VEXKE-868885 format. One line per 3 residues: number of its first residue (from 1); for each residue x, y, z of N, C-alpha, C. Coordinates in steps of 0.02 Angstrom, whole numbers, plus 50000, padded with zeros to 5 digits. Atoms other than C-alpha are relative to their C-alpha. Example, Ala and Ser with C-alpha at 12.3 -4.5 7.8 and 13.67 -1.06 7.14 Angstrom:
BEGIN
1	50045 49941 50000 50615 49775 50390 50045 50060 50000; 49958 49941 49997 50684 49947 50357 49961 50055 50037 .
% end
This chain:
BEGIN
1	50042 50046 49962 53999 51006 49860 49927 50013 49982; 50070 49991 50020 53819 50973 49807 49959 50024 50059; 50042 49972 49948 53686 51065 49903 49957 49947 50032 .
4	50045 50046 49966 53597 50963 50036 49927 50018 49987; 50069 49979 50009 53443 51066 50000 49968 49970 49939; 50029 50034 50058 53423 50976 49835 49961 49939 50022 .
7	50033 50059 49975 53367 50830 49942 49940 50017 50044; 50058 49980 49960 53241 50931 50041 49938 49988 49959; 50063 50012 50035 53067 50873 49991 49943 50023 50044 .
10	50058 49979 49962 52893 50920 50045 49953 50040 49957; 50052 49962 50035 52762 51046 49997 50022 50072 49994; 49971 49933 50005 52872 51194 49959 49956 50046 49959 .
13	50041 49957 50042 52760 51259 49820 49937 50022 50036; 50059 49983 49961 52607 51250 49932 50016 50050 50054; 49979 49954 49946 52701 51336 50072 50009 50070 49974 .
16	49990 49933 50028 52751 51479 49959 49935 50032 49980; 50066 49972 50016 52573 51498 49899 49966 50025 50062; 50029 49978 49937 52517 51507 50079 50033 50063 50025 .
19	49965 49939 49979 52651 51637 50113 49973 50060 49965; 50029 49944 50037 52578 51746 49977 49933 50020 50029; 50064 49985 49969 52407 51731 50057 50009 50036 50065 .
22	49987 49967 49936 52479 51778 50226 50021 50072 49990; 49979 49932 50014 52563 51930 50151 49940 50044 49982; 50060 49963 50018 52395 51982 50078 49959 50016 50061 .
25	50037 49987 49938 52312 51961 50248 50031 50057 50038; 49966 49946 49965 52445 52073 50323 49985 50067 49970; 50014 49937 50034 52411 52206 50192 49931 50026 50014 .
28	50069 49980 49989 52226 52205 50238 49984 50007 50074; 50011 50001 49928 52250 52220 50425 49980 50068 50029; 50028 49938 49976 52169 52391 50437 50051 50049 50023 .
31	49957 49947 49977 52251 52526 50540 50069 49974 50019; 49935 50027 49982 52391 52407 50591 50047 49998 49940; 49958 50008 50059 52452 52388 50412 50038 50064 49985 .
34	49959 49944 50021 52595 52500 50363 50025 50043 50057; 49978 49959 49944 52623 52569 50539 50071 49983 50022; 49934 50022 49980 52783 52469 50566 50039 49977 49938 .
37	49959 50017 50058 52923 52456 50438 50070 49984 50024; 49931 50018 49984 53086 52362 50461 50047 50041 49957; 49954 49957 50037 53227 52479 50412 50070 49969 49993 .
40	49933 50030 50004 53381 52370 50446 50003 49935 50039; 49982 50061 49964 53431 52193 50489 50074 49987 49986; 49927 50008 50009 53611 52135 50510 50018 49953 49942 .
43	49974 50047 50048 53713 52051 50376 50025 49938 50038; 49982 50062 49966 53760 51871 50415 50072 50002 50027; 49930 49998 49977 53945 51912 50431 50011 50052 50056 .
46	49993 49949 49947 53909 52046 50563 49966 49980 50065; 50039 50017 49941 53804 51950 50690 50042 49971 50057; 49959 50030 49948 53947 51868 50784 50030 50055 50044 .
49	49973 49951 49953 53989 51968 50940 50025 49965 50063; 49971 50027 49939 54096 51934 51093 49957 50021 50061; 50033 49982 49937 54026 51935 51270 50021 50071 50019 .
52	49983 49931 49982 54016 52118 51325 50054 50003 50054; 49942 49996 49955 54176 52169 51415 49980 50009 50073; 50021 49986 49932 54082 52231 51569 49977 49937 50036 .
55	50022 50063 49970 54019 52053 51598 50056 49948 50000; 49945 50047 50008 54188 51973 51567 50064 50026 50032; 49942 49970 49967 54303 52065 51687 50051 49946 50017 .
58	49947 50046 49985 54469 51976 51699 50009 49943 49951; 49995 50053 50050 54436 51861 51551 50038 50027 49939; 49963 49976 50059 54566 51879 51411 49955 50001 49939 .
61	50041 49996 50060 54487 51934 51246 50000 49936 49959; 49995 50061 50039 54547 51773 51166 49953 49945 50026; 50044 50050 49970 54434 51675 51285 49927 50021 50002 .
64	50069 49977 50001 54279 51781 51266 49960 49960 49949; 50041 50043 50043 54137 51681 51189 49964 50039 49946; 50037 49970 50056 54047 51715 51025 49926 49988 50008 .
67	50073 50004 50000 53861 51752 51022 49975 50021 49931; 50031 49975 50061 53745 51778 50875 49949 50053 50019; 50043 49944 49978 53664 51950 50898 49963 50027 49939 .
70	50042 49981 50056 53519 51993 50784 49959 50062 50016; 50033 49937 49988 53476 52177 50802 49958 50021 49939; 50045 49979 50054 53328 52240 50699 49975 50070 50015 .
73	50025 49932 49995 53290 52424 50672 49933 50005 49965; 50065 49990 50033 53112 52477 50632 49974 50070 50014; 50032 49935 49993 53007 52634 50611 49925 49990 50013 .
76	50072 49999 49987 52834 52664 50683 49971 50065 49974; 50031 49941 50030 52728 52783 50579 49925 49995 50009; 50072 49998 49986 52554 52829 50637 49970 50066 49977 .
79	50035 49940 50020 52426 52954 50579 50003 50052 50056; 49992 49947 49949 52448 53121 50668 49938 50006 50044; 50061 49995 49961 52267 53111 50727 49992 49942 50049 .
82	50004 50058 49956 52295 52943 50812 50048 50010 50059; 49953 50001 49945 52378 52914 50979 50066 49971 49973; 49936 50021 50029 52564 52897 50936 50030 49939 50034 .
85	49976 50061 49969 52578 52723 51011 49968 49939 49967; 50030 50064 50016 52551 52542 50963 49995 49962 50066; 50011 50032 49936 52475 52448 51109 50043 49938 50010 .
88	49961 50061 49994 52559 52283 51073 50024 49977 49931; 49968 50023 50062 52674 52209 50941 50039 49937 50016; 49958 50059 49990 52761 52043 50918 50049 49994 49942 .
91	49949 50013 50052 52915 51991 50820 50022 49928 50006; 49975 50069 50002 52965 51817 50766 50065 49998 49961; 49934 50008 50030 53147 51781 50730 50009 49928 49978 .
94	49985 50067 50026 53202 51633 50623 50074 49998 49981; 49929 50008 50016 53382 51571 50609 50011 49929 49975; 49981 50066 50024 53451 51428 50506 50076 49996 49997 .
97	49928 50012 50001 53627 51358 50531 50014 49936 49961; 49978 50059 50037 53723 51230 50428 50067 49976 50025; 49938 50031 49978 53855 51111 50493 50025 49954 49944 .
100	49975 50037 50058 53956 51050 50343 50028 49932 50020; 49971 50063 49978 54029 50908 50449 49946 49947 50014; 50055 50046 49986 53858 50830 50482 49965 49983 49934 .
103	50029 50019 50064 53801 50733 50329 49927 49976 50006; 50067 50025 49991 53639 50667 50406 49949 50055 50013; 50045 49944 49983 53558 50821 50483 50042 50063 50009 .
106	49955 49943 49997 53667 50970 50440 49967 50066 50020; 50034 49936 49989 53533 51103 50468 49968 50004 50068; 50031 49986 49936 53480 51177 50635 49955 50061 49993 .
109	50049 49946 50008 53324 51285 50640 49979 50025 50069; 50017 49968 49937 53289 51408 50781 49945 50051 49987; 50056 49953 50007 53132 51512 50809 49984 50030 50068 .
112	50018 49966 49938 53085 51641 50940 49949 50054 49985; 50048 49945 50005 52932 51752 50960 50001 50039 50065; 50000 49955 49942 52943 51901 51077 49944 50051 49992 .
115	50055 49951 50002 52803 52020 51124 50023 50065 50035; 49982 49934 49974 52818 52206 51160 49937 50041 50009; 50060 49960 49985 52696 52333 51232 50018 50074 50000 .
118	49993 49927 49999 52672 52521 51212 50060 50023 49959; 49947 49980 50046 52781 52552 51060 49985 50069 49974; 50011 49930 50016 52800 52737 51029 50016 50014 49926 .
121	49986 49977 50068 52797 52825 50861 50073 50021 49994; 49930 49982 50011 52972 52845 50788 50043 49939 49986; 49952 50053 50015 53127 52736 50773 50015 49960 50064 .
124	49984 50041 49942 53167 52589 50886 50035 49936 49976; 49964 50062 50015 53253 52419 50896 49969 49942 50039; 50013 50062 49965 53217 52239 50942 50059 49954 49987 .
127	49941 50041 50009 53342 52099 50959 49989 49930 50028; 49997 50069 49975 53365 51911 50979 50073 49980 50000; 49929 50020 49992 53526 51823 51030 50005 49924 50002 .
130	49986 50072 50001 53592 51649 50992 50059 49987 50047; 49950 50010 49947 53693 51579 51138 50064 49968 49972; 49935 50023 50026 53878 51531 51120 50003 49926 49983 .
133	49995 50072 50016 53852 51342 51125 49972 49985 49932; 50027 50010 50067 53745 51352 50969 50049 50025 49948; 49952 49972 50048 53873 51462 50883 50060 49954 49990 .
136	49940 50042 50005 54014 51340 50919 49985 49929 49978; 50016 50071 50014 53920 51177 50890 49966 49987 49934; 50045 50016 50055 53798 51195 50745 50020 50031 49933 .
139	49976 49978 50065 53903 51271 50607 49993 50074 49987; 50004 49930 50021 53875 51433 50511 49927 50021 49990; 50067 49973 50011 53722 51544 50504 49992 50014 49925 .
142	50012 49989 50071 53652 51539 50327 49934 50036 49986; 50063 49965 50010 53483 51620 50356 49976 50034 50063; 50031 49962 49947 53404 51754 50465 49939 50035 49972 .
145	50061 49966 50021 53225 51815 50450 49964 50027 50061; 50041 49973 49945 53110 51922 50556 49934 50024 49971; 50067 49977 50017 52924 51953 50546 49974 50042 50059 .
148	50032 49958 49948 52837 52094 50642 49925 49998 49989; 50073 50004 50003 52653 52076 50683 49968 50049 50047; 50041 49956 49959 52523 52198 50748 49928 49976 49994 .
151	50068 50024 50003 52349 52141 50794 49994 49931 49970; 50002 50067 50026 52392 51964 50746 50015 49994 49926; 49986 50000 50071 52438 52013 50568 50072 50020 49987 .
154	49932 49981 50019 52610 52016 50490 49998 50064 49960; 50000 49936 50035 52643 52197 50439 50064 50013 49963; 49938 49994 50039 52823 52180 50381 50045 49940 50016 .
157	49953 50055 49992 52958 52049 50357 50062 50015 49960; 49937 49990 50036 53139 52047 50303 50046 49941 50016; 49953 50055 49987 53278 51919 50286 50065 50011 49963 .
160	49936 50005 50035 53458 51888 50236 50016 49926 49997; 49987 50071 50009 53521 51722 50171 50062 49990 49957; 49940 50016 50040 53672 51637 50092 50001 49925 49988 .
163	49990 50072 50011 53733 51468 50031 49940 49966 49971; 50056 50040 50024 53596 51339 50011 49934 50038 49998; 50062 49962 49997 53464 51471 50048 49997 50058 49950 .
166	49994 49940 50042 53520 51599 49919 49939 50012 49956; 50056 49993 50047 53377 51565 49797 49933 49985 50031; 50062 50020 49967 53246 51517 49927 49968 50060 50036 .
169	50035 49944 49970 53137 51669 49957 49949 49974 50051; 50045 50018 49945 53034 51663 50117 50012 49928 50022; 49981 50068 49982 53128 51506 50165 49971 49978 50067 .
172	50025 50017 49933 53063 51514 50344 49928 49976 49998; 50068 50026 50007 52888 51475 50279 49998 49935 49960; 49995 50059 50042 52948 51328 50176 50013 49939 50045 .
175	49993 50057 49955 52918 51167 50273 50053 49950 49975; 49947 50043 50026 53039 51076 50158 50067 50020 50029; 49939 49976 49967 53173 51184 50240 49996 49991 50075 .
178	50004 49997 49927 53112 51202 50419 49982 49933 50032; 50021 50064 49972 53042 51026 50440 50026 49941 49960; 49972 50054 50042 53143 50925 50314 50039 49950 50041 .
181	49965 50053 49965 53230 50764 50360 50072 50018 50015; 49932 49978 49988 53396 50855 50354 50004 50055 50054; 50004 49943 49953 53339 50986 50482 49979 49978 50069 .
184	50019 50010 49931 53331 50983 50671 49976 50066 50029; 50024 49941 49965 53222 51109 50763 50029 49999 50071; 49968 49997 49935 53313 51166 50918 49971 50058 50041 .
187	50031 49950 49956 53233 51259 51064 50047 50017 50057; 49961 49980 49942 53310 51356 51207 50066 50033 49985; 49937 49970 50020 53457 51425 51108 49993 50073 49978 .
190	50013 49932 50024 53381 51582 51032 49958 50036 50052; 50031 49965 49944 53336 51707 51168 49987 50073 49985; 50009 49928 50003 53266 51881 51184 50062 50033 50030 .
193	49939 49965 49978 53408 52006 51209 50000 50012 50075; 50005 49984 49929 53345 52048 51384 50021 49942 50044; 49983 50060 49961 53385 51870 51441 50075 49981 49992 .
196	49929 50013 50011 53570 51883 51393 50041 50058 50027; 49958 49944 49976 53720 51990 51446 49992 50064 49959; 50009 49941 50042 53678 52106 51301 49940 50042 50021 .
199	50061 49966 49980 53515 52154 51387 50011 50067 50034; 49985 49937 49965 53599 52293 51487 50047 50045 49960; 49959 49960 50044 53701 52359 51340 49955 50040 49954 .
202	50044 49959 50041 53616 52507 51256 49927 49989 50017; 50067 50020 49977 53461 52467 51359 49944 50043 49971; 50053 49955 50021 53361 52621 51309 49987 50000 49925 .
205	50009 50003 50073 53383 52587 51123 49951 49946 49978; 50038 50059 50019 53279 52428 51127 49932 49998 50035; 50064 50013 49969 53098 52384 51158 50008 49944 50051 .
208	49996 50051 49948 53074 52282 51316 49948 49946 49988; 50045 50056 50010 52999 52110 51299 49950 49996 50057; 50049 50012 49949 52837 52076 51391 50015 49933 50033 .
211	49983 50062 49964 52876 51947 51525 49937 49958 50013 .
% end
């Protein structure tokens, strides 16, 4: 089957050039640069998880719903002479799904920005979760990306992709992908982990979102 992305048009080249400029800005962000490094993001075939058993008492495993759980590990490294904390940090998650049965608008694009405060030096986690209705209705996840920002500057980013996105680096900055005529932006489906049943699972391992 021919890729729908061959029909995506727009200013992809300009977007990629802008992405390079943004990356340069992040590298020049002073003391914030280099303090946060993403160490692990999930593979696309590992993000599907069932509703935690403790929240599904009495429900047969066969009826437990599927969620998309996007856990991201990161390291905070600060100079020993500095206070071993980052006052505030934000993370933006991007998810793209493809529904092969929809020939008009097969792509669904989700975006979520969460903010965190008082991030301690060392290893930690952040997470976003895609609710079950999205998982069952909008097809397969073909792209996941996350950007971490400190002081308003992107200090690190990472992504995984497959299918139509395989050769599209920094696809989340490409308006031909995220705003193309084949794509629908959907809000309210991608949530911070704390707003889902997973929020109380391994609570101390994750940074808490600022409400």
